[in-house]
N, C-alpha and C positions, 0 to 999 in steps of 0.2 A: 414492466420494470421502469423506474425513473432513471433519467440520465444525468449524471453529474460529471464534474471535472476536477482534477487535482490542481491546486494552485502551482504545484511544481511544474506543470506543463507549460506555464507562462514564463519560465525562467529567462529565455532569450528576449522576450517582449519586455520584461521588467528591466533587464540589463540595457536594452536599447533605448527605452523611453524614460527610465527612472521613476516609473509610476509606483504607487503604493498598493497595499493589499485592497484598499477600498476600491481603487480603480480597476483592479483585477476582477472584483465582484461585478462591477458594472459591465466589464467586457464579457464575462461569462454569461451574464443575463442577456446581453445584446446578441450573443451568438445563438442563444436559445436554451441553454442548460437549465435544468430544474434545481440543481444544487451544486455546491462547491465544497471541497475538503481542503483543509489547510495542513501544511507541514509545520515543523517546530517554529513557534513564535519566540525567536531569540531576541527579545528586547528587554529593557530594564524592568518594565512593568507589564508582563504578558497578560495578567488578568484584566488590566485596563484596556489593553488593545483588543482582547477577546470580546469584551463587552461592547466596544466600539464597532467591531466587525459584526457582532450579532445584531446590534441595533440597525446597522446599515442594511444588512441582508434582509431583516424583517421588513424594512421600509421598501425595498425594491422587489420583494417576493422571491428571494433566492434562499433555499434551505441550506444550512451548514450541515453536511452529512457526516463528517468524521474529522478527527484530529490525529495526525500521524507524527510520531516522534521516534528518535533514536533511543536505544537503551542497550546496556551490556551488563548482564548479571554475572558474567565470568570475569569479574574485576577484583581488585584488591579489597574493596569494601562493598560487598553486595547489599549490606544493610543500608548504607548510605544511598545506594542506587535505588533501592525500593522506596526510600523516602523521597528521593528526587522524582521518580516516576509518578508517585502518588500526588506530588505537587502539580505535575502535568495533568493528572486527572482533574484537578481543580480548575486548570485552564480550560480543559475540555468542557467542564460544567459551565464555565462562564461563557463559552462559545454557544452553548445550547445544543451541542452535538451529543447524540446518544451513543457514540462509538469512538473508541480510541485505539489506534494501532500503535504497538511498540515493537521494536526489535528485541532480540533476546541475547545475542552475542555476535561478535565479529570474527573471532579466531579461536582456535583451540590452544590451550596451554601446551607448551613444548615439554610434555611429560610422557614417559613411557606408558603406552597402552591407554592414554587418555583419549577416548573416542567421542564421537557425537552422542553416543548412548550415555556415556559418563556425564557429558555436558547436560543432557536432558534430565538425568537424575539429579544433578546438582542445582540446576536453575528452576526446576518445576515448583519447588516450594515458594520461591520468591515471586514467581509469576502468579501463583495462586493468591498470595497475599495482596498483590496489586489488584487483581480482579475482584477480590472480596471487598476491598476499599471502594472500587469503582461501582460495584453492584449496589452498595448502600446509597449511592447517588443516582442510581438509575442509568448507569453507563456500562455498556458492554465493552470488553477488551478483546483484542485479537492480535495475532501475529501473521505477518505476510510471509509467503515463500520468497525470501529476500536475503541476499548474502549467501556465500558459498557453504556455510555450515548447515543452516536449516532452510534449504531451498528445494532439495529433493522432496517430492510429495510424501514418500514413505517416512521420511524423517519428521516432517511437519506433523503428519498424522500421529506419529509416535509421541511427539511432544505434547500435543493437545490431549491425547489419552492419558499421558503421565500427569499432566496438570489436573485433569479430571474434574473440572468445574463447569457447570452449565453456562456461566457468564463469560467463558473464555472460548474463543473460536478462531476461525481462519479468515484472513483477508486473502482471498484467492486472486492472485495476479496471473491472468491467463498467459501473458507473455513470458514472465520470469521463469517458468518451468524450463524454458529452453536454455537458460543459463546453467542449469544442472544437466543438460543434455537429455531431458525427459520429454516424452511425447505429450504435448499439451492436452490432447483428447483424453488419454488415459489418466493424466494427472488431474484434470478437472473432474473426471468421474470419481476419483478418490477424494478430492477436496469438497465436492458439492454438499455432502451431508453436514459438513462442519462450517460452511460458508456463512459468515456474518456480513461480508462486503466483498465487492468484486472490482478489480482493476482491469480495464480493457487496454491492452498494449500490443504493439506489433513490432516485429524485427525483420531485417534482412539477415540472411544466413550464408556463411561460406564454410565449407568443410575443410578443416586442416590447412596445411600449407602455411605460407607467410601471412603475417597480419596485414590485412588491407587497411588503407587509410580510414580512420574514423571508427573502426571496429574494435571490440573488446573481447577477451577470451571467455569461453565457457569453461566449466569444470573439466571437460574432456579435450580442451585445447582446440575447439572449433571457434568460429568467430561470429559475433553478432553486432548489428548496428540498428539502433532505434529508427523507426520510420512512421509515417502516417498510417493510421488504422486502415486496414484493407489493402495496403501497398506491399506488405511483407508476406512471410510464409506461415504466420500463426493462423490456424483455422478458427478465428474468433467467432464467426457465425455459428459453427458447429459446437463450439464450447458453450455459447449462449443457449443453444438448444438443449444441451446436456443439463445445464443449470436449471432451465425451466422445467425439464422433465423430472428433476429431483425436487421440485417444489420451491426453488429459490425465488423470492419475490422482492429482494432488496435492491440496492442501488447498483447500477453499472457506472463506474467512474472512469472517465477517459484519462489516461496518463500518456503523455507524449514526451519523448526524450531524443528525438532524431536530429539530424543535421539540417533538415529543411527549415525554412522560415516558419516559426511556430504558429502564427495565427492562421494562415491558410491550412496548415496541417491539422490544427485543432478543429477548424471548421469542417474539414474533410472527415475527421473522426466522428464529429457530431452527426453528420449526415449518415455515416455508416451505421452508427448505433441507433439512430431513429428508424432506419430500415430494418434492423435485425432485433431490436429489443422486444 
């Protein structure tokens, strides 16, 4: 497997230094990563920025692995959201990335008996239209187990099956399953056959009780805090072995969101992935 990193991992470094995305590419290459993925390019002309990033990454020998954006098809105007997300596919094409991750929703409407299953039924046709548009450009689309609605592995699998398109799959975030209080080993076993891309992430964990400083709640009101890969409780190495056993040969993309200084933490994560990939 090739080892990449999410630009999101450098958030603290960006805030501290004021560096731009081009400098992040240089830093990722300096650490030793094979590729980088970008989150939303929220600028006036994202196509121009995407082309600039692509040219720079080609120059330094760093592959752009994916483009990740937010999306919510449980909104007042899902048709407009489809159009907007398709424009983001155009940005992904300009980046030269063959994969785009998009969210699907952030909360359920406060209606009687409106469940996650109802949400899957409602949003699946819109997701299918996006992936059909992307497929014509040679870009695969996927959804991450991310956010409290479609984070549980059974729910994500059900959504993928509901969309029912070979161009649409799963961005398997090894760590995020803990946000739904799911066992990462069992969850990755479920996700592996559908995996288009993988995020490697680790967490510290506290069961119940009062909220510790810097921690956020899981669906079951336990507590998590991001940390350097290999320093937490997520069995990342075991999950990688499961993915390999299922035939996954795609990218392992490091995602760091802990309280530690991000550059040493990213370097630690890189060394961990080099050992286990």
